[in-house]
PDB file of N, H, CA, C and O in Angstrom:
ATOM      1  N   UNK A   1       0.824  -1.188   0.000  1.00  0.00           N
ATOM      2  CA  UNK A   1       0.000   0.000   0.000  1.00  0.00           C
ATOM      3  C   UNK A   1       0.866   1.248   0.000  1.00  0.00           C
ATOM      4  O   UNK A   1       0.533   2.249  -0.633  1.00  0.00           O
ATOM      5  N   UNK A   2       1.980   1.177   0.716  1.00  0.00           N
ATOM      6  H   UNK A   2       2.250   0.363   1.231  1.00  0.00           H
ATOM      7  CA  UNK A   2       2.891   2.331   0.714  1.00  0.00           C
ATOM      8  C   UNK A   2       3.444   2.560  -0.680  1.00  0.00           C
ATOM      9  O   UNK A   2       3.518   3.697  -1.144  1.00  0.00           O
ATOM     10  N   UNK A   3       3.833   1.476  -1.354  1.00  0.00           N
ATOM     11  H   UNK A   3       3.772   0.552  -0.977  1.00  0.00           H
ATOM     12  CA  UNK A   3       4.372   1.596  -2.708  1.00  0.00           C
ATOM     13  C   UNK A   3       3.323   2.147  -3.669  1.00  0.00           C
ATOM     14  O   UNK A   3       3.623   3.003  -4.501  1.00  0.00           O
ATOM     15  N   UNK A   4       2.087   1.650  -3.552  1.00  0.00           N
ATOM     16  H   UNK A   4       1.843   0.954  -2.876  1.00  0.00           H
ATOM     17  CA  UNK A   4       1.011   2.149  -4.421  1.00  0.00           C
ATOM     18  C   UNK A   4       0.795   3.639  -4.186  1.00  0.00           C
ATOM     19  O   UNK A   4       0.647   4.408  -5.135  1.00  0.00           O
ATOM     20  N   UNK A   5       0.778   4.039  -2.928  1.00  0.00           N
ATOM     21  H   UNK A   5       0.899   3.414  -2.156  1.00  0.00           H
ATOM     22  CA  UNK A   5       0.593   5.445  -2.598  1.00  0.00           C
ATOM     23  C   UNK A   5       1.701   6.317  -3.154  1.00  0.00           C
ATOM     24  O   UNK A   5       1.448   7.400  -3.683  1.00  0.00           O
ATOM     25  N   UNK A   6       2.924   5.840  -3.033  1.00  0.00           N
ATOM     26  H   UNK A   6       3.129   4.961  -2.604  1.00  0.00           H
ATOM     27  CA  UNK A   6       4.063   6.601  -3.544  1.00  0.00           C
ATOM     28  C   UNK A   6       3.990   6.743  -5.066  1.00  0.00           C
ATOM     29  O   UNK A   6       4.303   7.805  -5.605  1.00  0.00           O
ATOM     30  N   UNK A   7       3.578   5.681  -5.755  1.00  0.00           N
ATOM     31  H   UNK A   7       3.324   4.819  -5.317  1.00  0.00           H
ATOM     32  CA  UNK A   7       3.480   5.731  -7.217  1.00  0.00           C
ATOM     33  C   UNK A   7       2.404   6.702  -7.685  1.00  0.00           C
ATOM     34  O   UNK A   7       2.535   7.320  -8.741  1.00  0.00           O
ATOM     35  N   UNK A   8       1.337   6.834  -6.894  1.00  0.00           N
ATOM     36  H   UNK A   8       1.231   6.332  -6.035  1.00  0.00           H
ATOM     37  CA  UNK A   8       0.211   7.680  -7.293  1.00  0.00           C
ATOM     38  C   UNK A   8       0.164   8.991  -6.528  1.00  0.00           C
ATOM     39  O   UNK A   8      -0.786   9.762  -6.666  1.00  0.00           O
ATOM     40  N   UNK A   9       1.187   9.245  -5.718  1.00  0.00           N
ATOM     41  H   UNK A   9       1.959   8.619  -5.605  1.00  0.00           H
ATOM     42  CA  UNK A   9       1.266  10.464  -4.908  1.00  0.00           C
ATOM     43  C   UNK A   9       0.034  10.618  -4.008  1.00  0.00           C
ATOM     44  O   UNK A   9      -0.576  11.685  -3.939  1.00  0.00           O
ATOM     45  N   UNK A  10      -0.315   9.517  -3.319  1.00  0.00           N
ATOM     46  H   UNK A  10       0.180   8.650  -3.376  1.00  0.00           H
ATOM     47  CA  UNK A  10      -1.446   9.501  -2.391  1.00  0.00           C
ATOM     48  C   UNK A  10      -0.960   9.121  -1.005  1.00  0.00           C
ATOM     49  O   UNK A  10       0.059   8.447  -0.858  1.00  0.00           O
ATOM     50  N   UNK A  11      -1.688   9.552   0.004  1.00  0.00           N
ATOM     51  H   UNK A  11      -2.516  10.100  -0.115  1.00  0.00           H
ATOM     52  CA  UNK A  11      -1.349   9.181   1.379  1.00  0.00           C
ATOM     53  C   UNK A  11      -1.722   7.724   1.625  1.00  0.00           C
ATOM     54  O   UNK A  11      -2.638   7.191   1.000  1.00  0.00           O
ATOM     55  N   UNK A  12      -1.003   7.095   2.537  1.00  0.00           N
ATOM     56  H   UNK A  12      -0.258   7.528   3.045  1.00  0.00           H
ATOM     57  CA  UNK A  12      -1.243   5.697   2.883  1.00  0.00           C
ATOM     58  C   UNK A  12      -2.691   5.476   3.313  1.00  0.00           C
ATOM     59  O   UNK A  12      -3.290   4.460   2.962  1.00  0.00           O
ATOM     60  N   UNK A  13      -3.256   6.409   4.064  1.00  0.00           N
ATOM     61  H   UNK A  13      -2.769   7.235   4.349  1.00  0.00           H
ATOM     62  CA  UNK A  13      -4.637   6.273   4.541  1.00  0.00           C
ATOM     63  C   UNK A  13      -5.621   6.203   3.380  1.00  0.00           C
ATOM     64  O   UNK A  13      -6.582   5.434   3.416  1.00  0.00           O
ATOM     65  N   UNK A  14      -5.378   7.006   2.354  1.00  0.00           N
ATOM     66  H   UNK A  14      -4.598   7.631   2.325  1.00  0.00           H
ATOM     67  CA  UNK A  14      -6.255   7.021   1.182  1.00  0.00           C
ATOM     68  C   UNK A  14      -6.189   5.693   0.451  1.00  0.00           C
ATOM     69  O   UNK A  14      -7.217   5.129   0.078  1.00  0.00           O
ATOM     70  N   UNK A  15      -4.983   5.196   0.249  1.00  0.00           N
ATOM     71  H   UNK A  15      -4.147   5.654   0.552  1.00  0.00           H
ATOM     72  CA  UNK A  15      -4.808   3.911  -0.434  1.00  0.00           C
ATOM     73  C   UNK A  15      -5.455   2.796   0.380  1.00  0.00           C
ATOM     74  O   UNK A  15      -6.138   1.940  -0.184  1.00  0.00           O
ATOM     75  N   UNK A  16      -5.253   2.791   1.676  1.00  0.00           N
ATOM     76  H   UNK A  16      -4.698   3.486   2.134  1.00  0.00           H
ATOM     77  CA  UNK A  16      -5.834   1.763   2.542  1.00  0.00           C
ATOM     78  C   UNK A  16      -7.354   1.769   2.458  1.00  0.00           C
ATOM     79  O   UNK A  16      -7.979   0.711   2.376  1.00  0.00           O
ATOM     80  N   UNK A  17      -7.945   2.947   2.479  1.00  0.00           N
ATOM     81  H   UNK A  17      -7.437   3.806   2.545  1.00  0.00           H
ATOM     82  CA  UNK A  17      -9.404   3.067   2.381  1.00  0.00           C
ATOM     83  C   UNK A  17      -9.916   2.515   1.054  1.00  0.00           C
ATOM     84  O   UNK A  17     -10.902   1.778   1.018  1.00  0.00           O
ATOM     85  N   UNK A  18      -9.249   2.873  -0.023  1.00  0.00           N
ATOM     86  H   UNK A  18      -8.449   3.472   0.006  1.00  0.00           H
ATOM     87  CA  UNK A  18      -9.677   2.424  -1.352  1.00  0.00           C
ATOM     88  C   UNK A  18      -9.507   0.913  -1.510  1.00  0.00           C
ATOM     89  O   UNK A  18     -10.394   0.238  -2.033  1.00  0.00           O
ATOM     90  N   UNK A  19      -8.375   0.386  -1.061  1.00  0.00           N
ATOM     91  H   UNK A  19      -7.654   0.934  -0.637  1.00  0.00           H
ATOM     92  CA  UNK A  19      -8.134  -1.057  -1.152  1.00  0.00           C
ATOM     93  C   UNK A  19      -9.163  -1.805  -0.312  1.00  0.00           C
ATOM     94  O   UNK A  19      -9.700  -2.820  -0.757  1.00  0.00           O
ATOM     95  N   UNK A  20      -9.442  -1.326   0.877  1.00  0.00           N
ATOM     96  H   UNK A  20      -9.006  -0.502   1.239  1.00  0.00           H
ATOM     97  CA  UNK A  20     -10.446  -1.964   1.737  1.00  0.00           C
ATOM     98  C   UNK A  20     -11.814  -1.974   1.063  1.00  0.00           C
ATOM     99  O   UNK A  20     -12.548  -2.957   1.158  1.00  0.00           O
ATOM    100  N   UNK A  21     -12.151  -0.895   0.392  1.00  0.00           N
ATOM    101  H   UNK A  21     -11.555  -0.096   0.316  1.00  0.00           H
ATOM    102  CA  UNK A  21     -13.422  -0.832  -0.328  1.00  0.00           C
ATOM    103  C   UNK A  21     -13.484  -1.841  -1.460  1.00  0.00           C
ATOM    104  O   UNK A  21     -14.517  -2.475  -1.675  1.00  0.00           O
ATOM    105  N   UNK A  22     -12.379  -1.994  -2.189  1.00  0.00           N
ATOM    106  H   UNK A  22     -11.540  -1.478  -2.015  1.00  0.00           H
ATOM    107  CA  UNK A  22     -12.338  -2.968  -3.282  1.00  0.00           C
ATOM    108  C   UNK A  22     -12.452  -4.394  -2.756  1.00  0.00           C
ATOM    109  O   UNK A  22     -13.079  -5.242  -3.391  1.00  0.00           O
ATOM    110  N   UNK A  23     -11.854  -4.660  -1.609  1.00  0.00           N
ATOM    111  H   UNK A  23     -11.345  -3.971  -1.093  1.00  0.00           H
ATOM    112  CA  UNK A  23     -11.974  -5.984  -0.985  1.00  0.00           C
ATOM    113  C   UNK A  23     -13.418  -6.205  -0.541  1.00  0.00           C
ATOM    114  O   UNK A  23     -13.986  -7.270  -0.784  1.00  0.00           O
ATOM    115  N   UNK A  24     -14.002  -5.220   0.098  1.00  0.00           N
ATOM    116  H   UNK A  24     -13.540  -4.356   0.296  1.00  0.00           H
ATOM    117  CA  UNK A  24     -15.382  -5.323   0.591  1.00  0.00           C
ATOM    118  C   UNK A  24     -16.360  -5.575  -0.557  1.00  0.00           C
ATOM    119  O   UNK A  24     -17.323  -6.326  -0.405  1.00  0.00           O
ATOM    120  N   UNK A  25     -16.111  -4.946  -1.703  1.00  0.00           N
ATOM    121  H   UNK A  25     -15.328  -4.336  -1.827  1.00  0.00           H
ATOM    122  CA  UNK A  25     -16.973  -5.103  -2.878  1.00  0.00           C
ATOM    123  C   UNK A  25     -16.611  -6.339  -3.697  1.00  0.00           C
ATOM    124  O   UNK A  25     -17.199  -6.577  -4.752  1.00  0.00           O
ATOM    125  N   UNK A  26     -15.654  -7.120  -3.223  1.00  0.00           N
ATOM    126  H   UNK A  26     -15.176  -6.926  -2.366  1.00  0.00           H
ATOM    127  CA  UNK A  26     -15.190  -8.357  -3.856  1.00  0.00           C
ATOM    128  C   UNK A  26     -14.633  -8.120  -5.260  1.00  0.00           C
ATOM    129  O   UNK A  26     -14.791  -8.950  -6.156  1.00  0.00           O
ATOM    130  N   UNK A  27     -13.984  -6.980  -5.430  1.00  0.00           N
ATOM    131  H   UNK A  27     -13.855  -6.306  -4.703  1.00  0.00           H
ATOM    132  CA  UNK A  27     -13.302  -6.678  -6.684  1.00  0.00           C
ATOM    133  C   UNK A  27     -11.910  -7.297  -6.655  1.00  0.00           C
ATOM    134  O   UNK A  27     -11.432  -7.818  -7.663  1.00  0.00           O
ATOM    135  N   UNK A  28     -11.263  -7.238  -5.493  1.00  0.00           N
ATOM    136  H   UNK A  28     -11.651  -6.816  -4.674  1.00  0.00           H
ATOM    137  CA  UNK A  28      -9.969  -7.882  -5.284  1.00  0.00           C
ATOM    138  C   UNK A  28     -10.042  -8.715  -4.012  1.00  0.00           C
ATOM    139  O   UNK A  28     -10.926  -8.530  -3.176  1.00  0.00           O
ATOM    140  N   UNK A  29      -9.089  -9.639  -3.887  1.00  0.00           N
ATOM    141  H   UNK A  29      -8.371  -9.789  -4.567  1.00  0.00           H
ATOM    142  CA  UNK A  29      -9.050 -10.538  -2.730  1.00  0.00           C
ATOM    143  C   UNK A  29      -7.616 -10.605  -2.210  1.00  0.00           C
ATOM    144  O   UNK A  29      -6.700 -10.881  -2.984  1.00  0.00           O
ATOM    145  N   UNK A  30      -7.403 -10.363  -0.928  1.00  0.00           N
ATOM    146  H   UNK A  30      -8.148 -10.139  -0.299  1.00  0.00           H
ATOM    147  CA  UNK A  30      -6.042 -10.467  -0.389  1.00  0.00           C
ATOM    148  C   UNK A  30      -5.584 -11.923  -0.377  1.00  0.00           C
ATOM    149  O   UNK A  30      -6.353 -12.825  -0.045  1.00  0.00           O
ATOM    150  N   UNK A  31      -4.327 -12.138  -0.743  1.00  0.00           N
ATOM    151  H   UNK A  31      -3.702 -11.406  -1.013  1.00  0.00           H
ATOM    152  CA  UNK A  31      -3.766 -13.489  -0.766  1.00  0.00           C
ATOM    153  C   UNK A  31      -2.875 -13.764   0.434  1.00  0.00           C
ATOM    154  O   UNK A  31      -2.470 -14.904   0.659  1.00  0.00           O
ATOM    155  N   UNK A  32      -2.568 -12.727   1.205  1.00  0.00           N
ATOM    156  H   UNK A  32      -2.897 -11.801   1.022  1.00  0.00           H
ATOM    157  CA  UNK A  32      -1.733 -12.905   2.393  1.00  0.00           C
ATOM    158  C   UNK A  32      -2.211 -11.956   3.488  1.00  0.00           C
ATOM    159  O   UNK A  32      -2.944 -11.003   3.222  1.00  0.00           O
ATOM    160  N   UNK A  33      -1.797 -12.222   4.695  1.00  0.00           N
ATOM    161  H   UNK A  33      -1.202 -12.996   4.911  1.00  0.00           H
ATOM    162  CA  UNK A  33      -2.245 -11.424   5.845  1.00  0.00           C
ATOM    163  C   UNK A  33      -1.636 -10.025   5.855  1.00  0.00           C
ATOM    164  O   UNK A  33      -2.210  -9.106   6.440  1.00  0.00           O
ATOM    165  N   UNK A  34      -0.488  -9.855   5.219  1.00  0.00           N
ATOM    166  H   UNK A  34      -0.021 -10.601   4.744  1.00  0.00           H
ATOM    167  CA  UNK A  34       0.183  -8.556   5.252  1.00  0.00           C
ATOM    168  C   UNK A  34      -0.402  -7.560   4.247  1.00  0.00           C
ATOM    169  O   UNK A  34      -0.074  -6.374   4.299  1.00  0.00           O
ATOM    170  N   UNK A  35      -1.260  -8.023   3.337  1.00  0.00           N
ATOM    171  H   UNK A  35      -1.526  -8.986   3.295  1.00  0.00           H
ATOM    172  CA  UNK A  35      -1.859  -7.118   2.357  1.00  0.00           C
ATOM    173  C   UNK A  35      -0.915  -6.699   1.258  1.00  0.00           C
ATOM    174  O   UNK A  35      -1.046  -5.611   0.696  1.00  0.00           O
ATOM    175  N   UNK A  36       0.031  -7.552   0.951  1.00  0.00           N
ATOM    176  H   UNK A  36       0.138  -8.436   1.407  1.00  0.00           H
ATOM    177  CA  UNK A  36       0.989  -7.235  -0.112  1.00  0.00           C
ATOM    178  C   UNK A  36       0.601  -7.854  -1.444  1.00  0.00           C
ATOM    179  O   UNK A  36       1.006  -7.366  -2.500  1.00  0.00           O
ATOM    180  N   UNK A  37      -0.182  -8.927  -1.402  1.00  0.00           N
ATOM    181  H   UNK A  37      -0.511  -9.324  -0.545  1.00  0.00           H
ATOM    182  CA  UNK A  37      -0.577  -9.626  -2.625  1.00  0.00           C
ATOM    183  C   UNK A  37      -2.096  -9.685  -2.718  1.00  0.00           C
ATOM    184  O   UNK A  37      -2.784  -9.980  -1.741  1.00  0.00           O
ATOM    185  N   UNK A  38      -2.601  -9.398  -3.909  1.00  0.00           N
ATOM    186  H   UNK A  38      -2.042  -9.158  -4.703  1.00  0.00           H
ATOM    187  CA  UNK A  38      -4.045  -9.423  -4.143  1.00  0.00           C
ATOM    188  C   UNK A  38      -4.339 -10.159  -5.441  1.00  0.00           C
ATOM    189  O   UNK A  38      -3.528 -10.156  -6.367  1.00  0.00           O
ATOM    190  N   UNK A  39      -5.497 -10.785  -5.499  1.00  0.00           N
ATOM    191  H   UNK A  39      -6.156 -10.787  -4.747  1.00  0.00           H
ATOM    192  CA  UNK A  39      -5.976 -11.426  -6.727  1.00  0.00           C
ATOM    193  C   UNK A  39      -7.171 -10.607  -7.214  1.00  0.00           C
ATOM    194  O   UNK A  39      -8.045 -10.231  -6.432  1.00  0.00           O
ATOM    195  N   UNK A  40      -7.188 -10.343  -8.505  1.00  0.00           N
ATOM    196  H   UNK A  40      -6.478 -10.648  -9.139  1.00  0.00           H
ATOM    197  CA  UNK A  40      -8.316  -9.629  -9.098  1.00  0.00           C
ATOM    198  C   UNK A  40      -9.459 -10.618  -9.267  1.00  0.00           C
ATOM    199  O   UNK A  40      -9.300 -11.660  -9.902  1.00  0.00           O
ATOM    200  N   UNK A  41     -10.610 -10.289  -8.696  1.00  0.00           N
ATOM    201  H   UNK A  41     -10.740  -9.443  -8.180  1.00  0.00           H
ATOM    202  CA  UNK A  41     -11.786 -11.147  -8.798  1.00  0.00           C
ATOM    203  C   UNK A  41     -12.767 -10.646  -9.851  1.00  0.00           C
ATOM    204  O   UNK A  41     -13.502 -11.438 -10.439  1.00  0.00           O
ATOM    205  N   UNK A  42     -12.783  -9.347 -10.092  1.00  0.00           N
ATOM    206  H   UNK A  42     -12.185  -8.703  -9.614  1.00  0.00           H
ATOM    207  CA  UNK A  42     -13.722  -8.761 -11.037  1.00  0.00           C
ATOM    208  C   UNK A  42     -12.979  -7.686 -11.828  1.00  0.00           C
ATOM    209  O   UNK A  42     -12.909  -6.529 -11.413  1.00  0.00           O
ATOM    210  N   UNK A  43     -12.431  -8.085 -12.961  1.00  0.00           N
ATOM    211  H   UNK A  43     -12.487  -9.024 -13.297  1.00  0.00           H
ATOM    212  CA  UNK A  43     -11.588  -7.177 -13.746  1.00  0.00           C
ATOM    213  C   UNK A  43     -12.374  -5.981 -14.282  1.00  0.00           C
ATOM    214  O   UNK A  43     -11.858  -4.864 -14.303  1.00  0.00           O
ATOM    215  N   UNK A  44     -13.608  -6.201 -14.711  1.00  0.00           N
ATOM    216  H   UNK A  44     -14.028  -7.108 -14.693  1.00  0.00           H
ATOM    217  CA  UNK A  44     -14.414  -5.091 -15.233  1.00  0.00           C
ATOM    218  C   UNK A  44     -14.668  -4.039 -14.157  1.00  0.00           C
ATOM    219  O   UNK A  44     -14.562  -2.841 -14.419  1.00  0.00           O
ATOM    220  N   UNK A  45     -15.000  -4.485 -12.956  1.00  0.00           N
ATOM    221  H   UNK A  45     -15.086  -5.458 -12.743  1.00  0.00           H
ATOM    222  CA  UNK A  45     -15.243  -3.544 -11.860  1.00  0.00           C
ATOM    223  C   UNK A  45     -13.964  -2.800 -11.501  1.00  0.00           C
ATOM    224  O   UNK A  45     -14.011  -1.615 -11.173  1.00  0.00           O
ATOM    225  N   UNK A  46     -12.832  -3.477 -11.559  1.00  0.00           N
ATOM    226  H   UNK A  46     -12.794  -4.441 -11.826  1.00  0.00           H
ATOM    227  CA  UNK A  46     -11.558  -2.832 -11.243  1.00  0.00           C
ATOM    228  C   UNK A  46     -11.232  -1.757 -12.279  1.00  0.00           C
ATOM    229  O   UNK A  46     -10.752  -0.680 -11.927  1.00  0.00           O
ATOM    230  N   UNK A  47     -11.488  -2.044 -13.541  1.00  0.00           N
ATOM    231  H   UNK A  47     -11.878  -2.919 -13.828  1.00  0.00           H
ATOM    232  CA  UNK A  47     -11.204  -1.064 -14.592  1.00  0.00           C
ATOM    233  C   UNK A  47     -12.089   0.166 -14.479  1.00  0.00           C
ATOM    234  O   UNK A  47     -11.674   1.264 -14.850  1.00  0.00           O
ATOM    235  N   UNK A  48     -13.295  -0.005 -13.972  1.00  0.00           N
ATOM    236  H   UNK A  48     -13.631  -0.897 -13.670  1.00  0.00           H
ATOM    237  CA  UNK A  48     -14.200   1.139 -13.858  1.00  0.00           C
ATOM    238  C   UNK A  48     -14.040   1.873 -12.530  1.00  0.00           C
ATOM    239  O   UNK A  48     -14.636   2.932 -12.334  1.00  0.00           O
ATOM    240  N   UNK A  49     -13.243   1.322 -11.618  1.00  0.00           N
ATOM    241  H   UNK A  49     -12.758   0.461 -11.777  1.00  0.00           H
ATOM    242  CA  UNK A  49     -13.047   1.954 -10.297  1.00  0.00           C
ATOM    243  C   UNK A  49     -12.146   3.155 -10.404  1.00  0.00           C
ATOM    244  O   UNK A  49     -11.869   3.811  -9.400  1.00  0.00           O
TER     245      UNK A  49
END
Protein backbone atom coordinates (compact mmCIF):
# COMPACT_ATOMS: atom_id res chain seq x y z
CA UNK A 1 0.00 0.00 0.00
CA UNK A 2 2.89 2.33 0.71
CA UNK A 3 4.37 1.60 -2.71
CA UNK A 4 1.01 2.15 -4.42
CA UNK A 5 0.59 5.45 -2.60
CA UNK A 6 4.06 6.60 -3.54
CA UNK A 7 3.48 5.73 -7.22
CA UNK A 8 0.21 7.68 -7.29
CA UNK A 9 1.27 10.46 -4.91
CA UNK A 10 -1.45 9.50 -2.39
CA UNK A 11 -1.35 9.18 1.38
CA UNK A 12 -1.24 5.70 2.88
CA UNK A 13 -4.64 6.27 4.54
CA UNK A 14 -6.26 7.02 1.18
CA UNK A 15 -4.81 3.91 -0.43
CA UNK A 16 -5.83 1.76 2.54
CA UNK A 17 -9.40 3.07 2.38
CA UNK A 18 -9.68 2.42 -1.35
CA UNK A 19 -8.13 -1.06 -1.15
CA UNK A 20 -10.45 -1.96 1.74
CA UNK A 21 -13.42 -0.83 -0.33
CA UNK A 22 -12.34 -2.97 -3.28
CA UNK A 23 -11.97 -5.98 -0.99
CA UNK A 24 -15.38 -5.32 0.59
CA UNK A 25 -16.97 -5.10 -2.88
CA UNK A 26 -15.19 -8.36 -3.86
CA UNK A 27 -13.30 -6.68 -6.68
CA UNK A 28 -9.97 -7.88 -5.28
CA UNK A 29 -9.05 -10.54 -2.73
CA UNK A 30 -6.04 -10.47 -0.39
CA UNK A 31 -3.77 -13.49 -0.77
CA UNK A 32 -1.73 -12.91 2.39
CA UNK A 33 -2.24 -11.42 5.84
CA UNK A 34 0.18 -8.56 5.25
CA UNK A 35 -1.86 -7.12 2.36
CA UNK A 36 0.99 -7.23 -0.11
CA UNK A 37 -0.58 -9.63 -2.63
CA UNK A 38 -4.04 -9.42 -4.14
CA UNK A 39 -5.98 -11.43 -6.73
CA UNK A 40 -8.32 -9.63 -9.10
CA UNK A 41 -11.79 -11.15 -8.80
CA UNK A 42 -13.72 -8.76 -11.04
CA UNK A 43 -11.59 -7.18 -13.75
CA UNK A 44 -14.41 -5.09 -15.23
CA UNK A 45 -15.24 -3.54 -11.86
CA UNK A 46 -11.56 -2.83 -11.24
CA UNK A 47 -11.20 -1.06 -14.59
CA UNK A 48 -14.20 1.14 -13.86
CA UNK A 49 -13.05 1.95 -10.30
